[in-house]
C-alpha positions in Angstrom: -6.4 12.5 7.4 -3.7 10.2 6.3 -5.1 7.1 4.4 -3.8 4.8 6.7 -5.4 6.4 9.7 -8.8 6.4 7.3 -8.1 2.7 6.9 -8.1 2.5 10.4 -11.1 4.4 11.2 -13.0 2.2 8.7 -11.8 -0.9 10.1 -12.3 0.2 14.4 -15.5 2.3 14.5 -17.8 -0.6 13.9 -15.9 -2.7 16.3 -16.1 -0.4 18.9 -17.6 -2.6 21.5 -15.3 -5.2 20.7 -12.4 -3.5 22.1 -11.4 -3.2 25.8 -10.1 -0.6 27.9 -7.5 -2.3 30.0 -6.3 -4.7 27.1 -5.5 -2.7 23.7 -5.8 -4.4 20.3 -2.7 -3.5 18.0 -3.3 -4.2 14.3 -0.9 -3.7 11.1 -2.5 -2.3 8.1 -0.5 -3.1 5.3 -1.2 -1.1 1.9 -0.2 -1.7 -1.5 -1.4 0.3 -4.0 0.0 1.4 -7.6 2.7 3.6 -6.2 3.3 2.8 -2.7 3.6 0.2 -0.3 2.7 0.9 3.4 2.8 -0.5 7.0 0.9 1.2 9.6 0.8 -0.1 13.4 -2.5 1.2 15.3 -3.6 0.9 18.8 -7.3 0.1 19.2 -9.3 0.8 22.7 -12.8 1.2 23.1 -13.8 4.2 21.2 -10.4 5.3 20.4 -7.8 4.7 18.1 -4.2 5.8 18.0 -1.6 5.6 15.3 1.7 4.2 16.8 4.1 4.0 13.8 4.1 4.1 10.0 6.5 3.6 7.1 6.0 4.1 3.7 8.2 3.3 0.1 7.0 4.9 -2.7 9.5 2.9 -4.9 7.2 -0.1 -4.3 3.9 -0.9 -5.9 1.8 -2.0 -9.2 3.3 0.5 -11.3 7.0 -0.5 -10.4 5.7 -4.4 -11.1 4.5 -3.1 -14.8 7.6 -0.9 -15.2 9.9 -3.9 -14.7 8.0 -6.1 -16.8 7.8 -3.5 -19.5 11.8 -3.1 -19.5 12.4 -6.7 -19.4 10.2 -7.8 -22.4 11.1 -4.6 -24.6 14.6 -5.5 -24.1 13.8 -8.7 -25.5 11.9 -7.3 -28.4 14.7 -5.0 -29.1 17.0 -8.3 -29.1 14.9 -9.8 -31.6 13.9 -6.8 -34.0 16.6 -4.0 -33.3 13.3 -1.8 -32.3 12.8 -0.1 -29.3 9.0 0.0 -28.3 9.9 2.3 -25.4 10.7 5.3 -27.6 7.6 5.1 -29.2 4.6 6.6 -27.6 2.1 4.0 -29.0 3.9 1.2 -28.6 4.7 2.0 -25.4 1.2 2.4 -24.4 0.3 -1.1 -25.9 3.2 -2.6 -23.5 2.1 -1.0 -20.5 -1.6 -2.1 -21.1 -0.5 -5.5 -22.0 2.0 -6.2 -19.1 -0.9 -4.9 -16.5 -3.2 -7.5 -17.9 -0.5 -9.8 -17.6 0.2 -8.9 -13.7 -3.6 -9.2 -13.1 -3.8 -12.8 -14.7 -0.9 -13.9 -12.8 -2.1 -13.4 -9.4 -4.6 -16.0 -10.0 -2.7 -18.1 -12.6 0.8 -19.5 -13.0 1.2 -18.3 -16.5 -0.1 -15.9 -19.0 0.6 -14.9 -22.8 2.0 -11.3 -23.4 1.0 -11.0 -27.0 0.6 -7.7 -28.8 0.1 -7.6 -32.8 2.3 -4.9 -34.6 3.8 -3.4 -31.3 6.2 -1.7 -33.5 6.5 -1.6 -37.2 4.7 -4.6 -38.1 6.6 -6.5 -35.2 4.7 -8.8 -32.5 5.5 -9.6 -29.6 4.3 -12.8 -28.4 5.8 -14.2 -25.3 4.6 -16.7 -22.0 5.3 -15.1 -18.8 5.1 -17.3 -15.6 4.5 -16.4 -12.0 8.0 -17.7 -10.9 9.7 -15.2 -13.8 7.5 -12.4 -12.5 8.7 -13.0 -8.8 12.2 -13.2 -10.1 12.4 -10.1 -11.8 10.5 -8.5 -8.8 13.0 -10.2 -6.2 14.5 -6.6 -5.2 11.1 -5.5 -4.1 11.2 -8.0 -1.4 13.8 -6.5 0.7 12.1 -3.0 0.2 8.8 -4.3 1.8 10.5 -6.2 4.5 12.2 -2.9 5.6 9.3 -1.1 5.6 7.4 -3.5 7.8 10.4 -3.8 10.3 10.6 0.0 10.5 6.7 0.3 11.3 7.2 -1.9 14.1 10.3 0.0 15.4 8.5 3.4 15.0 5.5 1.7 17.1 7.8 0.4 19.6 6.3 -3.2 19.5 7.3 -6.8 18.5 5.5 -8.9 15.9 4.2 -10.8 19.2 2.4 -7.8 20.1 0.3 -7.9 16.8 -3.4 -8.8 17.2 -3.9 -9.2 13.2 -2.5 -7.8 9.8 -5.1 -6.4 7.7 -4.0 -6.1 3.9 -5.5 -3.6 1.6 -5.0 -1.9 -2.0 -5.9 -3.7 -5.5 -1.6 -4.8 -5.6 -2.3 -6.5 -2.5 -4.1 -9.7 -4.5 -0.4 -10.2 -6.1 0.9 -13.4 -4.5 4.5 -12.8 -3.9 3.4 -9.8 -1.9 1.0 -11.5 0.3 3.9 -13.9 0.9 6.3 -11.5 1.8 3.9 -10.0 4.5 3.2 -13.4 6.2 6.8 -14.3 6.3 7.9 -11.0 7.7 5.0 -10.4 10.4 4.3 -14.1 11.2 0.7 -13.6 10.7 -1.8 -14.9 8.7 -3.7 -12.3 6.6 -7.0 -10.7 7.3 -9.2 -9.3 4.6 -12.4 -8.1 6.6 -12.1 -4.5 4.8 -13.0 -3.8 1.2 -9.5 -3.3 -0.4 -10.5 -0.8 -2.7 -12.6 1.4 -0.8 -11.8 1.3 2.9 -9.9 4.5 2.7 -12.7 6.4 1.0 -14.9 5.0 3.8 -12.8 6.3 6.5 -12.7 9.7 5.0 -16.4 10.0 4.8 -16.9 8.6 8.4 -14.3 11.4 9.5 -16.1 13.8 7.5 -19.4 13.1 8.9 -17.7 12.9 12.7 -16.8 16.5 12.0 -20.1 17.8 10.5 -23.2 19.2 12.4 -25.2 17.8 10.3 -24.4 13.8 11.2 -24.7 11.8 14.3 -22.1 9.4 14.2 -21.2 7.2 17.4 -18.2 8.9 19.6 -14.5 7.5 18.5 -11.5 9.4 18.9 -8.6 9.4 16.6 -5.1 10.3 17.5 -3.2 10.4 14.3 0.6 10.4 13.5 2.4 13.0 11.9 4.6 11.5 8.7 6.8 14.6 8.3 7.6 17.6 10.6 5.3 20.5 10.5 6.2 24.5 11.2 3.7 27.0 11.5 5.2 30.8 11.7 3.2 34.0 12.2 3.9 37.3 10.4 6.4 39.6 12.5 6.8 36.7 14.5 10.8 35.5 15.1 10.1 32.1 16.6 8.0 29.2 14.7 6.0 26.7 16.2 7.0 23.0 14.8 6.1 19.4 15.4 8.4 16.6 14.6 7.6 13.4 12.7 6.0 10.6 15.0 4.3 13.7 17.2 0.6 12.5 18.0 -2.4 14.6 16.4 -5.7 14.7 17.7 -8.6 14.7 14.8 
């Protein structure tokens, strides 16, 4: 099961009685993790979910924010001292830990201190990082995120007006400029009814329980979405059976 589908299952199974057979509820799930930004569009009816479309960019996420900060401030350090902390494993690790902490602080505050004693050869790094500077450095990510959301809408063959709500998940969804980009693109207030860190695991556990004869779980059908083409062939058979991406798959 895809992580986005697991999220949708965790969202929908306990709300099944709130959905209508006649009027589907369409929800956009936007996930921002360490190494990806993804949006999936899911249609809910009573006792059933259908993934209509999905798009992912694996060059956007918390890890890449860290990388941008590391490269920028290591360059400042190199200009000042003539030393490159990224070429030394120990100093690189120190810098990576420090910028990750700064990123988290800037999610709730307007500025943070990036301070590392003896980063390399007894030289210290001490600089104030503002949220505005972070957003300036990460500006190229905005276009990528907008492209992902627009592609998901196109795959699902719907418009923004068809969306009932937008759920955000993932640890990096707490970064303000990411939240702002989602709101500006989808024109919906963000909903946070799911546990951003645990909903994927919860959905997978529910799916496992639904497939197991040892657990009794309420009936809920899942029609998934293939992100890549799949081909299956049998030995000594000339023709393979294949599906293309966007095909529906019953779980």
